[in-house]
Structure formats: C-alpha cells, structure tokens
ZAMARGU-4260 file (C-alpha; in steps of 0.2 Angstrom, whole numbers, plus 5000, padded with zeros to 4 digits):
<rodrens>
0) 5638/5127/6044 | 5656/5119/6042 | 5659/5108/6030 | 5670/5092/6035 | 5684/5085/6024
5) 5679/5066/6019 | 5695/5062/6009 | 5700/5073/5993 | 5687/5085/5984 | 5674/5076/5995
10) 5663/5089/6010 | 5648/5085/6020 | 5639/5099/6023 | 5628/5095/6040 | 5613/5102/6044
15) 5600/5098/6059 | 5590/5086/6049 | 5601/5071/6036 | 5614/5080/6025 | 5622/5084/6008
20) 5640/5083/6000 | 5649/5092/5990 | 5659/5085/5976 | 5673/5095/5964 | 5682/5088/5954
25) 5697/5103/5953 | 5702/5113/5967 | 5699/5131/5974 | 5689/5142/5964 | 5692/5131/5947
30) 5685/5117/5951 | 5671/5111/5947 | 5657/5108/5958 | 5643/5094/5959 | 5631/5091/5977
35) 5621/5074/5981 | 5610/5082/5992 | 5605/5099/5995 | 5596/5099/6011 | 5582/5110/6016
40) 5572/5123/6012 | 5578/5139/6015 | 5597/5131/6016 | 5604/5139/5997 | 5615/5152/6005
45) 5619/5142/6021 | 5627/5129/6008 | 5635/5142/5995 | 5645/5147/6013 | 5649/5130/6016
50) 5653/5129/5999 | 5668/5147/6000 | 5675/5137/6016 | 5681/5125/6005 | 5691/5139/5992
55) 5676/5134/5979 | 5666/5145/5969 | 5647/5143/5972 | 5646/5150/5955 | 5654/5136/5949
60) 5639/5120/5954 | 5636/5112/5939 | 5628/5098/5944 | 5611/5093/5959 | 5611/5074/5959
65) 5593/5071/5971 | 5593/5055/5980 | 5575/5055/5986 | 5563/5069/5985 | 5562/5070/6006
70) 5561/5090/6009 | 5576/5087/6020 | 5587/5080/6006 | 5578/5092/5992 | 5570/5109/6001
75) 5583/5120/5994 | 5586/5113/5975 | 5577/5126/5968 | 5583/5143/5973 | 5603/5133/5973
80) 5598/5129/5956 | 5592/5146/5950 | 5605/5158/5955 | 5617/5148/5950 | 5609/5137/5933
85) 5614/5123/5938 | 5607/5104/5932 | 5595/5095/5941 | 5597/5077/5940 | 5583/5063/5949
90) 5576/5048/5945 | 5563/5049/5935 | 5549/5042/5946 | 5551/5053/5958 | 5555/5070/5944
95) 5537/5072/5947 | 5536/5076/5965 | 5550/5085/5966 | 5543/5095/5950 | 5529/5097/5961
100) 5519/5088/5950 | 5512/5074/5960 | 5509/5072/5980 | 5524/5065/5988 | 5518/5044/5993
105) 5517/5044/6012 | 5526/5032/6022 | 5520/5014/6028 | 5521/5015/6043 | 5511/4998/6047
110) 5525/4986/6051 | 5534/5001/6058 | 5541/5003/6076 | 5531/5019/6088 | 5548/5031/6089
115) 5549/5028/6072 | 5531/5038/6070 | 5536/5048/6081 | 5550/5054/6074 | 5541/5057/6059
120) 5527/5064/6070 | 5541/5077/6079 | 5553/5078/6061 | 5542/5081/6045 | 5524/5090/6039
125) 5526/5083/6021 | 5512/5072/6019 | 5496/5081/6031 | 5505/5075/6047 | 5506/5091/6060
130) 5517/5093/6073 | 5522/5111/6083 | 5537/5116/6079 | 5540/5102/6064 | 5562/5105/6060
135) 5562/5101/6039 | 5542/5108/6031 | 5539/5103/6013 | 5549/5111/5999 | 5547/5121/5986
140) 5545/5113/5964 | 5560/5112/5956 | 5562/5110/5941 | 5570/5092/5937 | 5583/5093/5921
145) 5588/5075/5920 | 5576/5059/5922 | 5589/5046/5929 | 5588/5025/5933 | 5599/5008/5936
150) 5615/5011/5923 | 5612/5026/5921 | 5632/5039/5922 | 5630/5053/5928 | 5646/5067/5926
155) 5656/5067/5942 | 5671/5059/5952 | 5677/5052/5934 | 5658/5043/5931 | 5648/5040/5945
160) 5636/5023/5940 | 5616/5028/5945 | 5612/5012/5956 | 5592/5010/5958 | 5587/5008/5974
165) 5570/5007/5975 | 5557/5004/5993 | 5563/5022/6004 | 5553/5032/5990 | 5552/5023/5973
170) 5564/5032/5964 | 5578/5033/5978 | 5594/5033/5971 | 5612/5027/5976 | 5627/5033/5969
175) 5646/5025/5965 | 5661/5029/5959 | 5668/5017/5956 | 5686/5027/5947 | 5684/5036/5968
180) 5679/5019/5977 | 5666/5031/5985 | 5646/5027/5987 | 5634/5038/5992 | 5616/5027/5998
185) 5604/5041/5999 | 5594/5036/6014 | 5590/5014/6011 | 5607/5014/6021 | 5609/5025/6038
190) 5621/5025/6049 | 5616/5035/6068 | 5624/5030/6081 | 5633/5015/6077 | 5635/5002/6063
195) 5625/5006/6046 | 5606/5001/6049 | 5592/5000/6034 | 5585/5019/6034 | 5567/5025/6040
200) 5552/5031/6032 | 5546/5021/6020 | 5537/5020/6009 | 5539/5004/6002 | 5548/4990/6018
205) 5553/4977/6011 | 5560/4984/5994 | 5570/4999/6006 | 5577/4980/6015 | 5580/4974/5996
210) 5590/4990/5992 | 5599/4991/6006 | 5607/4972/6006 | 5610/4975/5984 | 5622/4991/5995
215) 5628/4981/6008 | 5632/4970/5996 | 5645/4981/5986 | 5659/4979/5993 | 5664/4962/5988
220) 5675/4957/5974 | 5688/4968/5967 | 5685/4986/5958 | 5677/4992/5951 | 5665/4988/5963
225) 5674/4988/5977 | 5668/5001/5992 | 5681/5012/6003 | 5672/5029/6006 | 5653/5029/6012
230) 5642/5043/6012 | 5625/5039/6023 | 5610/5052/6020 | 5610/5053/6039 | 5625/5048/6051
235) 5642/5052/6049 | 5652/5045/6034 | 5665/5032/6032 | 5682/5036/6022 | 5691/5023/6023
240) 5683/5002/6025 | 5666/5008/6022 | 5665/4992/6011 | 5669/4980/6024 | 5658/4990/6040
245) 5645/4988/6024 | 5645/4970/6025 | 5647/4964/6041 | 5629/4978/6042 | 5625/4966/6028
250) 5624/4950/6035 | 5616/4956/6053 | 5599/4957/6040 | 5604/4943/6031
</rodrens>
C-alpha cells in the first residue's frame, strides 16, 4: 500500500475496499499519530508499513477513531491497538458491536436498488450472508477505551469535533477539524465515480439521508464550520474545494 498525501499532516491509506486516514501532529518520527479507521481485518502490518513510508513511526500511534463498526473500517483495530497501546474511540452506540458484545445489525435493503444488495453480497460476510470469495471477513472484537457522542472533542488536529450522523449505522460519526477545515465523513457520504452521494448499506436509509444533508450543509458560512478538505470512507478525497462540492451534492438530494 502506498500512502497518498492529501494535505500537510494528512494521508489516505487505500485498501481494495474502503480506506483509512492518517493524521500526523508533528513531523517525521516525532509526530503523534491518529488513525481514522483501520481498514479490513489482517491489514495491521500493511498499515504499519504505510506509516513508515510517510516518515513517521508506527509506535507513535496514540489513538484510533472509528467512524463506525463495519469490518472494512474497524477490521484491524484490535491488532493495531494491541501492538501499540493506542486508545480506541467509537460512538457509544457502535461500541458494543466493536467489542463483540452485540451482534452487528444488518443493512435495510427494503428500498435499495438490486445492484446494492448484489454489491453487498460480493464484499461482505459479517451478517450471515455468504459469497464464494468475500473481500471483507468479520472483524475481530476490539476494546473501546473511549465512547463518544455528538459534540465531544477528540484531541488531534487542534481538536476534532464529533458529529453524530446516524443512519449508516446507529452510531456512525463524522469528524470535523475546524482549525484545518477538514471533514471525515465515514460512509455517510461516498464519492465513487464523480460527485459525492449518500453511501450504501445503511441500517436506516431515512436517517442516513438526513445525516448526508447535514454534512453537505457544513460548507455554508465562515470558519469554524467552513470545510475545504473532505475525506470519504469510499472514494477519492477532496483536498480543496470540498465544501462547495458538498453543497452541490446536498442540493441534488434536497
């Protein structure tokens, strides 16, 4: 895996399904590191190698923030946390699934197009739905050290604001770095093949659409809410002009 620079201090770590993000507070091997999501199960060594390629030290991984419990985002959390003693942070409603204390609720496909169900069968096997060669196996249970909810602050990037964006999962979160105009959307917003759009595989499609519109509206107004850089759970990040792009997408789904 080759980490890609989005902007100073920020890298995307791309996987065959989904991606994680690395934030560096500081430079080189002296940087304090935060991972937003960890990729699918079995990716810990690959993540560590990607961190080294940025010039940072995997041993400086201080925290892992999970946007939601799905295995393509939380799959390597347990292994990375155990190796480096990193604090694991997740929304209080998703934390029981991450810990393995509760079963993962399946997506609601009742009003979904047929292609979405077919895609789910191709890439997931966490809900008793099997395919010949699932790309993402179930995640190993991981401790969650800190449970967060709307309005909480996570100490990286000058202070990350937690935004509760239910729908994809009940405890899905986004993260806003006001000091840097940077937004991590998780799977509430995707950008695959063009303009941002609501993601797929939602537990509650109505709530997910409302959360999508909320994130698209963050582009309005001046700092601290103005967004420039947008990091999607799936799809190419937008280093600049992300707020305007989100605003257009929100208008298309109003």
